[in-house]
GUPA-359643 format. One record per residue (C-alpha): x, y, z; residue in one letter. Coordinates in steps of 0.1 Angstrom, whole numbers, padded with zeros to 4 digits, always signed. Example, Ala and Ser with C-alpha at 12.3 -4.5 7.8 and 13.67 -1.06 7.14 Angstrom:
<vextors>
+0123-0045+0078A+0137-0011+0071S
</vextors>
This chain:
<vextors>
+1785-0265-0487X+1748-0264-0490X+1734-0227-0500X+1713-0209-0473X+1674-0215-0478X+1681-0241-0505X+1648-0260-0501X+1628-0228-0502X+1648-0217-0532X+1642-0252-0549X+1605-0248-0541X+1603-0214-0556X+1621-0225-0587X+1593-0251-0592X+1565-0228-0586X+1576-0200-0607X+1589-0223-0636X+1559-0243-0635X+1544-0227-0666X+1571-0245-0686X+1560-0278-0669X+1526-0272-0680X+1538-0272-0715X+1560-0302-0710X+1538-0323-0688X+1503-0308-0687X+1490-0327-0718X+1501-0361-0706X+1488-0353-0673X+1455-0340-0686X+1449-0372-0707X+1458-0396-0676X+1431-0375-0657X+1405-0376-0685X+1409-0415-0690X+1408-0422-0652X+1374-0405-0649X+1362-0402-0614X+1395-0414-0602X+1414-0387-0618X+1425-0369-0587X+1441-0405-0577X+1457-0409-0612X+1472-0374-0612X+1487-0379-0578X+1501-0410-0588X+1517-0397-0621X+1531-0367-0606X+1545-0385-0575X+1564-0407-0600X+1576-0377-0618X+1588-0361-0586X+1604-0393-0573X+1626-0394-0606X+1635-0359-0598X+1647-0369-0565X+1666-0397-0579X+1685-0375-0604X+1691-0351-0575X+1708-0380-0555X+1730-0389-0586X+1742-0356-0592X+1750-0348-0556X+1773-0377-0554X+1789-0366-0587X+1795-0332-0574X+1809-0346-0540X+1831-0368-0559X+1844-0338-0582X+1849-0320-0551X+1870-0347-0537X+1889-0353-0567X+1895-0319-0581X+1891-0286-0566X+1890-0268-0598X+1865-0288-0616X+1840-0282-0585X+1846-0243-0590X+1837-0248-0628X+1807-0268-0617X+1797-0240-0594X+1802-0215-0620X+1780-0235-0643X+1754-0236-0617X+1756-0198-0613X+1751-0195-0651X+1722-0220-0652X+1704-0201-0624X+1708-0169-0644X+1694-0183-0674X+1665-0197-0652X+1657-0164-0641X+1659-0149-0675X+1635-0177-0688X+1612-0172-0658X+1609-0135-0664X+1605-0142-0700X+1633-0122-0710X+1652-0148-0729X+1644-0186-0736X+1681-0196-0741X+1674-0221-0713X+1650-0243-0732X+1680-0253-0758X+1698-0271-0730X+1668-0296-0732X+1685-0312-0762X+1713-0326-0740X+1687-0351-0724X+1674-0363-0759X+1697-0394-0762X+1683-0407-0730X+1647-0397-0737X+1648-0416-0770X+1655-0450-0753X+1628-0441-0725X+1600-0427-0745X+1590-0459-0762X+1585-0474-0728X+1558-0447-0722X+1535-0459-0748X+1527-0490-0729X+1516-0473-0698X+1497-0443-0714X+1470-0469-0722X+1467-0484-0690X+1444-0473-0660X+1464-0495-0634X+1475-0474-0605X+1512-0491-0607X+1512-0481-0644X+1502-0445-0638X+1531-0443-0613X+1557-0458-0635X+1546-0435-0663X+1554-0406-0641X+1586-0422-0631X+1596-0423-0668X+1582-0389-0674X+1604-0374-0650X+1633-0379-0672X+1618-0359-0701X+1643-0334-0713X+1637-0299-0695X+1660-0270-0691X+1645-0260-0658X+1651-0294-0643X+1687-0293-0658X+1695-0258-0643X+1681-0270-0608X+1702-0302-0611X+1735-0283-0619X+1727-0260-0587X+1721-0292-0565X+1753-0308-0580X+1773-0278-0571X+1762-0282-0536X+1777-0317-0535X+1753-0328-0506X+1741-0362-0512X+1712-0357-0485X+1699-0322-0495X+1703-0330-0533X+1673-0352-0535X+1653-0331-0508X+1660-0300-0529X+1646-0318-0559X+1616-0331-0540X+1610-0295-0531X+1614-0284-0567X+1589-0310-0577X+1565-0299-0550X+1567-0264-0566X+1556-0277-0598X+1528-0299-0587X+1501-0270-0579X+1502-0260-0617X+1498-0295-0628X+1473-0304-0601X+1452-0276-0608X+1419-0293-0597X+1423-0279-0563X+1418-0245-0551X+1452-0238-0539X+1465-0252-0572X+1445-0226-0593X+1457-0198-0569X+1494-0206-0573X+1490-0211-0611X+1475-0177-0615X+1502-0163-0593X+1530-0180-0613X+1513-0166-0646X+1513-0129-0633X+1539-0108-0653X+1550-0087-0625X+1554-0118-0601X+1573-0137-0630X+1596-0107-0635X+1602-0102-0597X+1609-0140-0593X+1632-0140-0623X+1652-0110-0611X+1655-0128-0577X+1669-0158-0594X+1693-0137-0615X+1705-0120-0583X+1709-0155-0567X+1730-0166-0597X+1750-0136-0598X+1758-0140-0559X+1766-0178-0564X+1793-0168-0591X+1806-0142-0570X+1808-0164-0539X+1827-0191-0560X+1855-0167-0575X+1857-0139-0550X+1849-0151-0516X+1869-0183-0525X
</vextors>
């Protein structure tokens, strides 16, 4: 069953984890904007649209996987939901800057990224709109602990409709920090960088993770 306020939660995960997204994707996004010149806003929108679209595809895949696990073996689904709870707690610790353990999970996706990364070189040098979109779609598979933790939570819900929608909401939360040419983007970037806001958001994520774990083993 889908967690309450899942879309809002996914959006806030993206907003308050976006400082990590700036580290992972900010360089390439800035380079695309600089190369595009007066068309940098369009280029940034295309790149980030492609990135967020890949998040939605990943959300659809893991949602079907979670649904299949729920139908095949109830114990496996309980384990998956427990993993999601742990990942949410780790994300909370990361957002609050109390622990960077979450970033170690990025090594999981290195095998896939090693195959995709050579393809990005071709599109990086192109100013074509279609190539900027495709580059974003490829970059969406860059190993990222924040994305993985959100995907584990999406998979635990096992809802093929809410899965991609939740990842779209997550991606939308990361967009303002990367698309900081607008006033709203600058305001939200400053908000996510505030120490007190980060700690409050991290604490809320930890509480949400603990509640998710409790609902798995005690409510069930």
